[in-house]
N, C-alpha and C positions, 0 to 999 in steps of 0.2 A: 658302596665305595666305588669310585670311578676307576677306569683303567690307568689313568695318569697317577692317581693316588697309589694304586697297587704297585705300579712300576717304580715309583719313588721309594716306597717303603722297602721294596726288594733290594734297593741300592744302599740302604742304611746298614752299616755293620751291626751284627748281632752279638759280637764277642767283646771281651775286654781288650784294651790296648795297653800292652805292657812291653817295655823294652823295644819298641818299634815294631811289634808284631801283634796281630789279632789272634787271641788265644781264648780257649774255652775256660770257664770257671773250673777251678781245681776239683770241685765236687760234682761238676757236671750239671749244676742246678740252673734253671731258667725262670724268668717271670714274665708276665704279660703286661704290656702297656696298652691303655685303653683310650679311646676317643671319648671325651666327656660329653660330647653332643649326642652320642648314640649309645654309649656304654659298650660298644663293640671293641674286641681286641684288634689292635692294629699291628702289633709285632711282639714276638717272643725274643727276649734277649738274655744274655748271661747274667746270672745272679751270683755275685762275688761273695767269697767267704773271707774271714780274717786272714787266712793264709794268702789269698790273692792280693789283699791290701798290702801285706808286707812284701810280696813279690814286686808290686808296683813301686814301693818305696826303695827296695833294693836297686831297681833299674834307675830311679831318679838319683840315688846316691852315686851309683857307678858313673853316671853321665855328668855329674855336677862339675868336676874340675875342668873337664874339656870344654863344657859349655861356658863356664866363667872365663876361660882363657880365649874364647872365640872373640874375634875383633868386634867391637860395638857396631861398626858399619855392616858387618856380615849379619849380625843379629837383627839389625834394623832392616836390611834388605829382605830377610826371610819373612819378617812381619809384614813388610810391604807387599810381598808376593801373596801372603795369606789374605791380606785385605783385597787384593785384586781377584783372588779366587772366590772370596765371599761375594763380591759383586757379580762375578760370572755365574755363580750359583744362587743368586738372590731369590729367584722364584722357587727353587727347590727348598731352600731354607725356610722361606715364608710359609709354603704349603705344609712343610713338616711341622712347624710350630703350631699352625692352626689345627692340624690333625691331632697332635698330642696334648695341646693345652687349651684349644678352643677359641682363642681370640679371632676376631674378624681378619680376613686375609689382608685387608688394607693396613691394619695395625701391625700385622706380622711383617709386612714389607717395611713399615716404619722402623720396626725393631732391627731388621737386617741393616738398614742404613745407620741406625744409632750404634748397634753393636760393632759394625765394621769400623766405625770411626775410632774405636779404641785401638784397633790394630794399626791404623794409619797414624794416629797421634803418637803412640809409643814407639812406632818404627822411627819416628823423628826424634823422640826423646832418648833413644838408646845411645846416640852419639853426643849427647849433651850432659852426660854424667860428669860432674866437675869436682874439683877440690880447691885447695888454696895453699899458698906458700908465703911465708913472711918471717921477719926477724922477731925473736922473742923480745919482750920489753927490756930485759937485762942486757941485750946485745951479745949474749954468749952463745947463741945457737939459732938455728933456723927451724921454724915450725912447718911441717908438711902435713896437711889434712887430705886424706883420700877416702874414697868410698868403694866398698867391696860388696859383692852379692851376699845377701843373708845366707843363702843356701837352700837345700831342698825344702819345698813348701807344699802344704796340703790344703786343698780348696774344697769346701763343701758349698755347693751352689743350690739355689732354690728353683722351684718349678715355674714361677710366674713370668720370668724373662729368660727362656732357655738359652738363647744365643748371647744376649748382652751381658748376662751375669758371668758367663764363661769368658768372654773376651775381656771384660773389665778386670778380671783377675789374671788371666793367663798372659795377656799382652804386656803389662808392666813387669811381671815376673821374668818373662823371657828377655825383655829389653834390658833388665838389670843384670841378667846372667844367672838366674835361678832356674833350677829344674823343678817340675811340679808333678803332683798326683792330684787328679780331679775326681771327686765323687759327686756326680750330678744327682738331682732329686729323682727318686724312683718313679714319680708320676710323669716326668718329661725328660727322659735321658736321650731320646733319639737325636735331637738337634745337636747335642754335645758330641755324640758319636760321629755324626756326619761332619761336623766342624773339625774334629780332630783328624779325620781322614784328609781334609783339605790342608791342615797344618803339615801333615806328613808329605803331602804333594808339594807344598811350598818349600820343603827342604829342612824342616825341623829334624835334627838328628835323633836317632833311636835313644829312648830313655829320657829325653828332655821333657816330654809331655806323656803322661800315662793316665788312663781312665779306668776306673772300676765302677761298675753299675751294680747296685745291690738293693735288696729289700731289708737288709739288716744293717742300717746305717750306724747305729751305736756300736754294734759288735765289730764291724769292719773298721770304724774310725778310731776306736779306743786304742788298739795296739799301735796304730800309726802315730797317734798323738803322743803316746808314751815312749816311743822309740827315741833314744838320745841322738840319733842322726838327723831327726827332723828339726828344722830351725824356725819354721814359720807356719802359722795357721791363719787362714782367712775363711770367714763364714758369713753368709747372708741368710737371714731367716728370723725366727721369732726371738724375742728377748729371753724367755725362759731357757730355750735351748742354748742360746749364746752364753748365758751365765754358766751353764754346766760345762760348756766347752772351755770357757776361760779358766774355770777351776781345774779342769784336766790339764790345760796348757801350763798352768802355774807350776806343776811338778817339774817340768823341764825348762822353766823360765823362757817359754817360747815367745817370739814376737807374734802379736795377734792383731788382726784387723777384723772388726766386727761391725757389720751393717745390720742393725736389728730392727725392732718394731717401730711403728710410727703412729701418731695420732694427730695428724696435721690440721691446724686451724686455718680456716679460710675466712678472713675478716673483711667485711664490706662496710666501709664508712659511709656516712650520709652524703658526702660529696663525691662518691665514686661515680664513674661513668658506668651506668648499669649495663650498657651494651657490652662493654669490655668485661665486666664482672660476670655476666651470664655466660659469655663465650669462654672465659677462663674457668668458670665452674664446670662446664660440660667437659672440658679437657681434664681438669684436675680430679674430677670425680669419676667419670665414666671411661676414661682411657684404660685399656686392659681390663675392662669389665669391673673396674673398681678394685682389681686385685693387684695393687701396687703399694709398696711401703710409703711412697710419696703421694698416694691418693689423699685428697682432702677428706677428712673424717668428720670435722665439726664446722658447720657453716654458721659463723657468728656475725649476724647482720644487724646494722643499726635499726632501731625500732621504727624510724621514720621511713625507711625504704624496704623493710622486710616483706610487707605484703606484695609490693610490686615485684621485688626480686623473686619471691615464691611463685607469683603468677607467671613470670616469664620463663623460669626454669621448668615449671610444670608443663607449659605449652611445648617446650622443646623435648622434654622427656616423653610426653604422650605420643610424639611423632616417631620415636625411636623404634627400629625394627629389631625384633629378637629372633634368632635362628642359628643354624649351623654356620660357622665362620666362613665356610667356602661359598656360601650363597651370596649372590649379588645384593648389595644394599643393606646387608645385615650390619648393625652397629653394636649389638649386644649378643655375645656368644654365651656359652654355658659357663657356670662356675666350675671350678676344677673337680669337685666331687659333691656327693650328697651331704657330707658334713658341712661344707661351705654354705649350702642352701639352708640347712637346718640352723646354722648360726645366724644368718641374715634374718630368717624368720623369727628367731627368738629375740633378737635385738629390736626389731620393729615392734613386735608384740609387747615387749617391756616398755618401750617408749609410749605406745598408745595407752597402755594401762595407767601410765603416770600422767596422761593428759594430752599427749601429742595427737596430731591429726594427719592421717594419710591423705595426700592430695592426688596421688596417682600411684598405681602399682601396689606393692605390699604383699605379694603372694608368690609362692613357688609356681612354676609353670607345669601343668600336668603333662604326662607323656614321657617319651624317652629323653634321656639326657638330664643333666643337672642344671636346669635353667631357673633363674629367679627374675621376676619382672623389674625393670628399672623403676626406681621408687623415689618419691619426694615426701618427706615428713616435715611438718612445721610445728612450731610450738613445743619443741623438745625442752624439757625442764631439767634443772640440775638434779643429779643423782641418777639419771637414766644411764643404763649400761652402754647405750650407743655412744655416749659422750666419753666413756672411760676406755672402751675396748676398740681395737682396730677392726673395722667392719669387714674389710676385704670383700666387698661386693657392691653392686650398683644401687646403693641407698644414699640419698642426699638428705641429711638431717639438719634442720634449721632451728637455731635459737637466736635470741635477740640480746642487744645491749643498749645502754643509754648514753654512755660517754666513753672517752678514750681510755681512761684508767680501768674501767670495767672490762673493756674489750681486751686489754693487755692481761688483766687478771684471769679472765676466762681462757684466753689463748694459752697462757703459761700453766694453767691448772691441770697438769699431766706429768707423769714421770718420764714421758718421751720428749724428744726434741730433735726430730729429723729435719722437717721442712715446715715452713709456714707460707701462706699466701695473703697478701694485703692489697686491697683495692681502694685507692684514694687518689684524688687529683691534687692533693697538697704535697708539694715537694718536702716541706719541712716535717710534715707528719710522717711521710715515708721514711725520712732519715731517723726520726725518733723510733719508728717501728724496727728498723735495722738494729738499733741499739737495745731496745727493750724486749723483743721477742726472743725467747730462749730456744733457738733452733740453729742447727748447723748450716742451713740453707734457707733462703727466702726468695719468693717470687713477688716482685712489686708490679702489679697490674699485668701479670702473666700467669697462666695456669700450668705451665710446664717449665721446669728448671734444669732438667738433666742435660748434660753436654759433656762429651769426652774431654774437652779442654778445661773443664771446671772441676774443682774438688768436691766429690760427692761424699757426704757423711753427716753424722749428727752428734748431738751432745746428750747429756744425761743418760737414760737407759736406751737410747737409740744407737749407741755403739761408740767405738773408738777407731781412729784411723780415717784415712780418706782414700777414695778411689777416683782416678781421673785427674786431669790437670797436671800442673808442674809438681804437685805434691804426691801424685799417685805412685811414681816410680820410687820415691824415698821409702815407701813401706817395704821395699825389697832390697834396701841397701843399708849397710852398717858403716858407721864412721870410724876411721882409723887415724890416730894421731901419731906422728913420728917426730922425734926431736933429733936434729943433726947438729953436732957441735960446730961452732963457727971456726 
């Protein structure tokens, strides 16, 4: 580890953030955060207990009324200052993400830019919370519709985008006037801790944002979710965990936002511009080492262009450099842990046993760290596990189709519906795909769709609710109707 890395890690808070103070876990426990590229411990931090979780909720509840009464302009200005601080510390945040998650430094810098935009976007939305006023149809009174903060909210964030997943939830909640408790993933908590330090510096009052880091996610989360003072739960992660959390939230009839699993189809029609399709494929598949819910999971390519598409992507993948994310020129860093490597290995092996052919890669990388070779597999047949399960790794799996109806059937043949990608030069076909594909988002001739100004979310078992865009702040607002006699 370099001296710059050591110095940065020393500046990352190692405690819980509750009520505006950095505090030790009640039981004094700690846990280690590891660098997945080496397996080395990079920082020991506080390991919260259920008591710590309730302490954090106590702080959020105590701060709720004052924060809700804070002028929208002031809330917006605080978020704007937070955005500026994130830009000021963009190199620190990028390096920190690379150290704890493994992605190449260039991609970490991209995440800082993307994650920061949620702060800027919702700083502007804070002053645009609106209502309406009008006469009722009978003419006997006036209808007043207003929006109020939902109230104390609990966020469970994933490990794959440590900054963006925090800002995407925290920014709209604060803009709406809600206080929050955040539980970051135990694999990548350091970025959140550093970011919350910046929030405090930006002027977020004590108790408005609280962070509990823990290795006992279920034990810490359960009493928070069961507490009648909590009014909102937001989770990003796997569908099975999301289903359990929705069931827990049902007891208190909590508002929920769930961004869950994906199985994104990437459809290449016979009239596609293959240069665009290949470029889009590299972004949609290999961004974040394939560890994204929006990653293209199934490449469904027209039989007339499948061979050429496979040849071109294989040529690109063969040239990709694998290594530690801090090294110059690295495009593929480590997977998050050995379990992720084992899963990629099993999915590729299953596809090959059923008749698929590996064109490049297909193996774990020997040595330190949890690396898996960037891989292209062609001829994947129906029934293969790789077509049903979220890969979450750098494996591009190609199957073929013969006509538009078959492409739609294959693309929709999943319980998930987060995002789809379509490549065609036909405008009319593009419009048909918007109507026919069962996903909450779609990229038409592009390989990346995420944007702070757009509503992010899926249908079917990919979740409920939206993050970002005009819609994002409404997840943290409740509608109140008042009738005033004429």
